[in-house]
C-alpha positions as CSV (number, residue, x, y, z in Angstrom):
1,M,82.3,126.2,120.2
2,R,81.7,129.2,122.3
3,I,84.5,131.5,123.5
4,T,84.9,131.3,127.3
5,H,88.1,133.4,127.9
6,V,90.3,135.9,126.1
7,R,93.5,136.5,128.0
8,H,96.6,138.5,127.1
9,S,99.9,139.4,128.6
10,A,102.5,142.1,127.7
11,V,106.1,141.0,128.0
12,E,109.5,142.7,127.3
13,F,110.9,141.5,124.0
14,G,114.2,143.3,123.6
15,Y,113.7,146.7,122.1
16,Y,109.8,146.6,122.3
17,N,107.0,145.0,124.3
18,A,105.1,142.1,122.8
19,H,101.5,141.0,123.6
20,Y,100.7,137.3,123.8
21,V,97.0,136.5,123.4
22,T,95.1,133.3,124.1
23,I,91.5,132.5,123.3
24,E,89.8,129.6,125.1
25,A,86.6,127.9,123.8
26,E,84.3,125.2,125.0
27,G,85.8,121.7,124.7
28,G,89.2,122.8,126.0
29,F,90.3,124.3,122.7
30,V,92.9,127.1,122.8
31,G,94.4,129.4,120.2
32,S,97.3,131.8,120.6
33,A,98.7,134.9,118.8
34,E,101.4,137.5,119.1
35,V,101.3,141.2,118.3
36,A,103.4,144.2,119.2
37,M,103.4,147.9,118.5
38,R,106.3,149.9,119.8
39,R,105.5,152.7,122.3
40,R,101.8,151.7,122.5
41,T,101.8,148.9,125.0
42,R,99.0,150.2,127.3
43,T,96.8,151.2,124.3
44,V,97.0,147.7,122.7
45,S,96.2,146.1,126.1
46,A,93.1,148.3,126.5
47,L,91.9,147.3,123.0
48,L,92.4,143.7,123.7
49,D,90.4,144.0,126.9
50,E,87.5,145.6,125.0
51,M,87.5,143.2,122.1
52,G,87.9,140.3,124.5
53,D,84.9,141.2,126.5
54,Y,82.8,141.4,123.3
55,L,83.9,138.0,122.2
56,I,82.9,136.1,125.3
57,G,80.1,133.7,124.4
58,K,80.6,134.1,120.7
59,D,81.2,131.1,118.3
60,A,84.9,130.7,117.8
61,R,84.4,129.1,114.4
62,R,83.1,132.3,112.8
63,I,86.5,133.9,112.1
64,E,85.4,136.1,109.1
65,K,82.4,137.4,111.0
66,W,84.3,138.6,114.1
67,N,87.1,140.1,111.9
68,E,84.5,142.2,110.1
69,V,82.5,143.1,113.2
70,L,85.5,144.2,115.2
71,Y,86.8,146.3,112.4
72,R,83.5,148.0,111.4
73,D,82.0,148.5,114.9
74,S,85.1,150.3,115.9
75,F,84.2,153.1,113.4
76,L,87.8,154.4,113.2
77,G,90.4,152.3,111.5
78,G,94.2,152.3,111.2
79,T,96.8,149.9,112.5
80,L,96.3,151.1,116.1
81,L,92.9,149.4,115.8
82,T,93.7,146.5,113.5
83,I,96.6,145.3,115.6
84,A,94.1,144.1,118.2
85,V,91.9,142.7,115.4
86,S,95.0,140.9,114.2
87,A,95.6,139.3,117.6
88,I,92.0,138.0,117.8
89,D,92.0,136.8,114.2
90,N,95.3,134.9,114.3
91,A,94.4,133.3,117.6
92,L,91.1,132.1,116.2
93,W,92.8,130.6,113.1
94,D,95.2,128.8,115.5
95,L,92.3,127.6,117.7
96,N,90.2,126.3,114.9
97,A,93.1,124.5,113.2
98,R,94.1,122.9,116.5
99,A,90.5,121.8,117.0
100,L,90.6,120.0,113.6
101,G,94.1,118.7,114.3
102,I,95.6,120.3,111.1
103,P,98.1,123.1,110.4
104,V,96.7,126.6,109.7
105,Y,98.0,126.5,106.1
106,Q,95.7,123.6,105.3
107,M,92.7,125.7,106.3
108,L,93.9,128.4,103.9
109,G,93.8,126.1,100.8
110,G,96.9,124.1,101.3
111,A,100.6,124.7,100.5
112,F,101.5,126.4,97.2
113,R,105.1,125.9,98.1
114,D,107.0,123.7,100.6
115,S,109.2,126.4,102.0
116,V,109.0,130.2,102.6
117,Q,112.1,132.3,101.9
118,V,112.9,134.9,104.5
119,Y,115.4,137.7,104.9
120,S,117.2,139.0,108.0
121,H,118.5,142.4,109.1
122,A,121.9,144.1,109.2
123,R,122.3,147.3,111.2
124,A,123.4,150.3,109.2
125,T,126.2,150.9,111.7
126,T,128.6,153.8,111.5
127,T,130.8,153.1,108.5
128,P,130.5,151.2,105.2
129,E,133.1,148.6,106.4
130,R,131.1,147.8,109.5
131,F,127.9,147.6,107.6
132,A,129.6,145.1,105.2
133,S,130.6,143.0,108.2
134,E,127.0,143.0,109.4
135,V,125.7,141.8,106.1
136,E,128.5,139.2,105.9
137,A,127.5,137.9,109.3
138,R,123.9,137.4,108.2
139,V,125.0,135.6,105.1
140,A,127.2,133.3,107.3
141,E,124.1,132.4,109.2
142,G,122.5,131.1,106.0
143,F,120.4,134.1,104.8
144,R,120.5,134.9,101.1
145,A,118.7,138.2,101.5
146,V,119.4,141.1,103.9
147,K,117.7,144.4,104.7
148,T,119.0,147.5,106.4
149,T,117.7,150.9,107.4
150,L,119.0,154.1,105.8
151,P,122.7,154.6,106.7
152,L,123.4,158.0,108.2
153,F,119.7,158.2,109.3
154,Y,119.6,155.0,111.5
155,S,122.7,153.5,113.1
156,E,121.8,152.5,116.7
157,V,124.7,154.7,117.9
158,S,124.8,158.2,119.2
159,S,127.1,159.6,116.5
160,I,128.2,158.8,112.9
161,E,131.9,158.3,112.2
162,H,131.5,158.6,108.4
163,D,133.4,161.6,107.1
164,A,131.5,162.1,103.8
165,A,128.3,163.3,105.2
166,P,126.8,164.3,108.6
167,P,124.3,162.2,110.4
168,I,120.6,163.1,109.9
169,D,118.4,164.1,112.9
170,L,116.2,161.1,113.6
171,R,113.2,163.5,113.9
172,A,113.9,165.4,110.7
173,T,110.9,165.6,108.4
174,E,111.0,164.9,104.7
175,T,111.0,168.6,103.9
176,E,114.1,169.6,105.9
177,L,117.5,170.1,104.4
178,I,119.5,167.0,103.6
179,P,123.0,167.7,102.2
180,T,123.2,166.5,98.6
181,R,126.4,164.6,99.4
182,T,124.4,162.3,101.6
183,W,123.3,160.1,98.7
184,D,126.8,159.3,97.5
185,A,127.7,158.5,101.1
186,V,124.8,156.1,101.5
187,A,125.9,154.4,98.2
188,E,129.3,153.7,99.7
189,Y,127.6,151.4,102.3
190,F,126.1,149.3,99.5
191,A,129.3,149.4,97.5
192,A,131.1,147.9,100.5
193,A,128.5,145.3,101.0
194,R,128.6,144.2,97.4
195,E,132.3,144.0,97.5
196,R,132.2,141.8,100.6
197,V,129.3,139.4,99.8
198,G,129.1,139.6,96.0
199,W,126.0,139.8,93.8
200,D,124.2,136.6,94.7
201,V,122.8,138.1,97.9
202,E,119.6,140.2,97.7
203,L,120.0,143.6,99.4
204,Y,117.0,145.6,100.5
205,L,116.7,149.1,102.0
206,D,114.0,150.4,104.3
207,C,113.6,154.2,104.3
208,H,110.7,154.4,106.9
209,G,109.1,157.1,104.8
210,R,111.8,159.6,105.6
211,L,112.3,161.3,102.2
212,S,110.7,163.7,99.9
213,V,110.0,162.6,96.3
214,P,113.0,164.5,94.8
215,N,115.4,163.1,97.5
216,A,114.0,159.6,97.1
217,L,114.8,159.7,93.4
218,R,118.3,161.1,94.2
219,L,118.9,158.2,96.5
220,I,117.6,155.6,94.0
221,D,119.8,157.0,91.3
222,A,122.8,156.7,93.6
223,L,122.0,153.1,94.5
224,A,121.1,151.9,91.0
225,P,124.5,150.3,90.3
226,F,124.1,148.0,93.3
227,R,120.9,146.2,92.1
228,L,118.8,146.3,95.2
229,G,115.9,143.9,95.4
230,F,113.5,146.7,96.5
231,I,113.5,150.0,98.3
232,E,110.9,150.2,101.1
233,E,108.7,153.2,101.9
234,P,111.0,155.9,100.4
235,V,108.4,158.6,101.0
236,P,105.8,159.2,103.7
237,Y,103.0,156.5,103.7
238,E,100.0,158.9,103.9
239,R,100.1,160.1,100.3
240,T,99.6,157.4,97.7
241,E,100.5,159.8,94.9
242,W,104.0,160.4,96.4
243,T,104.7,156.6,96.4
244,Q,103.4,156.4,92.9
245,A,105.6,159.3,91.7
246,V,108.7,157.6,93.0
247,A,107.7,154.2,91.7
248,R,107.1,155.4,88.2
249,R,110.6,156.8,87.9
250,S,112.5,154.3,90.0
251,S,114.9,151.8,88.6
252,I,114.6,149.9,91.9
253,P,111.3,148.1,92.7
254,V,109.4,150.1,95.3
255,A,107.8,148.4,98.3
256,A,105.2,149.6,100.8
257,G,102.5,148.4,103.1
258,E,103.6,147.8,106.7
259,R,101.2,150.5,107.9
260,W,98.1,149.3,106.0
261,G,95.1,148.8,108.3
262,G,93.2,146.3,106.2
263,V,92.3,145.7,102.6
264,Y,90.5,149.0,102.1
265,D,93.6,150.9,103.1
266,A,95.8,148.7,101.0
267,S,93.6,148.8,97.8
268,R,94.2,152.5,97.1
269,F,98.0,151.8,96.8
270,L,97.6,148.5,95.0
271,R,95.2,149.8,92.4
272,A,97.1,153.1,91.8
273,G,99.7,151.1,89.8
274,D,103.5,151.1,89.8
275,L,104.0,149.6,93.3
276,A,106.1,146.4,92.8
277,V,106.0,144.9,96.2
278,A,103.2,144.8,98.9
279,Q,104.3,144.5,102.5
280,P,101.3,144.1,104.8
281,D,102.0,142.9,108.4
282,V,99.9,139.9,109.5
283,A,100.2,141.1,113.1
284,W,99.0,144.7,112.2
285,C,96.7,144.7,109.2
286,G,93.8,142.7,110.7
287,G,95.4,139.2,110.8
288,I,95.5,136.4,108.4
289,T,91.9,137.1,107.2
290,S,92.8,140.7,106.1
291,A,96.3,139.8,104.8
292,R,94.8,137.1,102.6
293,K,92.4,139.7,101.0
294,I,95.3,142.1,100.4
295,A,97.3,139.3,98.7
296,A,94.4,138.6,96.4
297,V,94.1,142.2,95.3
298,A,97.9,142.4,94.9
299,Q,97.8,139.3,92.7
300,A,95.2,140.8,90.5
301,E,97.5,143.8,90.0
302,G,100.6,141.8,89.4
303,I,102.2,142.8,92.7
304,A,104.4,140.5,94.8
305,M,104.0,139.9,98.5
306,A,106.9,140.5,100.8
307,F,105.4,140.5,104.3
308,H,106.6,143.0,106.9
309,N,107.3,140.9,110.0
310,P,109.8,142.3,112.5
311,L,108.2,140.5,115.5
312,G,108.6,137.1,117.2
313,P,107.8,133.5,116.8
314,L,104.0,133.4,116.8
315,A,103.6,136.4,114.5
316,S,106.2,134.8,112.2
317,A,104.3,131.5,112.2
318,A,101.1,133.2,111.3
319,T,102.9,135.1,108.5
320,W,104.6,132.1,107.0
321,H,101.6,129.8,107.1
322,L,99.8,132.3,104.9
323,A,102.9,132.9,102.8
324,A,103.1,129.2,102.0
325,T,99.7,129.3,100.3
326,L,100.1,132.4,98.1
327,P,101.0,132.2,94.4
328,N,102.3,135.8,94.5
329,F,104.6,135.5,97.5
330,L,108.1,136.8,97.1
331,I,109.8,136.8,100.5
332,S,109.2,137.6,104.2
333,E,111.0,139.6,106.8
334,A,112.4,137.6,109.8
335,M,113.8,139.3,112.9
336,I,116.0,136.5,114.0
337,T,119.0,138.6,114.7
338,P,121.5,137.8,117.4
339,A,119.8,140.4,119.7
340,Q,116.3,139.1,119.1
341,A,116.8,135.3,118.8
342,P,116.9,134.5,122.6
343,Y,113.4,135.8,123.0
344,W,112.0,133.4,120.4
345,S,112.7,130.4,122.6
346,R,111.8,132.2,125.9
347,Y,108.1,132.7,125.3
348,V,107.2,129.7,123.1
349,D,108.1,126.1,122.9
350,Q,109.6,124.9,119.6
351,P,109.6,128.3,117.7
352,P,109.5,128.3,113.9
353,L,112.8,127.0,112.6
354,V,114.6,128.9,109.8
355,M,117.5,127.2,108.1
356,N,119.5,128.5,105.2
357,G,117.1,131.4,104.9
358,E,114.0,129.3,104.6
359,W,111.1,128.1,106.8
360,R,109.9,124.7,105.9
361,V,106.1,124.2,106.0
362,D,105.2,123.1,109.6
363,E,102.9,120.1,109.8
364,R,102.1,120.6,113.5
365,P,98.5,121.6,114.4
366,G,97.5,125.2,114.4
367,L,100.4,127.7,114.0
368,G,102.8,125.1,115.4
369,P,104.5,126.7,118.4
370,T,102.8,126.7,121.8
371,L,103.1,129.4,124.5
372,N,105.4,128.9,127.5
373,L,102.8,130.1,129.9
374,D,105.2,130.0,132.9
375,A,107.7,132.2,131.2
376,I,105.0,134.6,130.2
377,A,103.5,134.7,133.7
378,E,106.9,135.6,135.1
379,A,107.7,138.3,132.5
380,R,106.8,141.9,132.6
381,P,106.7,144.7,130.0
382,D,109.3,147.4,130.1
383,F,107.3,150.6,129.9
384,T,110.5,152.7,129.5
385,L,110.5,151.3,126.0
386,D,107.3,153.2,125.3
387,T,108.8,156.7,125.8
388,G,110.5,158.7,123.1
389,G,111.2,156.9,119.8
390,T,111.8,157.8,116.2
391,R,110.1,157.1,112.9
């Protein structure tokens, strides 16, 4: 089953550009995938061109081989490489499952569970009361778990109206001054959310690696009364010992992993101990093939899997097919917010369906959804989204 074409298109997807990839093989078999990396649209397109050229004429059935070759032959790793490997890998899983007429999860050993629990997002906004309203809205949509970014650090507005602490410069490093009253002010947001939605809703916090070890611990102490499910990337990703230092002293489970570029990158965190939750991204870490290996290492270390997945319908389908097969799966991210939901049905037909915070295992062949090629052909990337940015 030789590969005849590898095609890809970049399209605007709200606040970022997404890449849709199709691999065609002899016999009329086609597989598709979706990836995205904010502010790197042209770079990802170039990588897909290069890898696609290499794959022409290769046997589409040899998923593991091409995953390994594309990673090792590139010499330099990291997610800026493995995002393109992910696209190829996920499309090959889709292609092979469609060729067999079965869903991808069946190729991965079958379902361990019949549904995959997912969480949604609530904007930090500008006040505790507005944040509580955002969380309440997600709960009203059926989600039983909600994540936000650091209040006072990320709000999607130009100024902060909260009187208890000043806003933090979006480009401030972890070593710059953060007023000590900040942590009590952040805690007010979660106090308001708990008062509004109660204690049966899981709340998560993503810090995007913004804090030093001492400040991360100060934040965790301030948030302890509100029983967060996990705190994500409290310190910069690059130093495993910083994550370890926080995790060992934290009363809140510590999560990390969205920036892992494969199992070798992940293993140094997983085997260091103390990390409670692993968060690889199936669209970034090297695809289903790599994420499956990361999950196996995590299982051996007693670590739960909570997939990073802020992208669209095909990336979500790949994530959730794998999640359904894993004994150590906890929960997955889902970016089905009011702002992002319209794009889900624009570029694919019959996108994954989430009801009451769960995705039921999809019995359709491959990953399930199929690309709307006409909509993709008409769409264009918005390169203004690739300028500027924050952590």
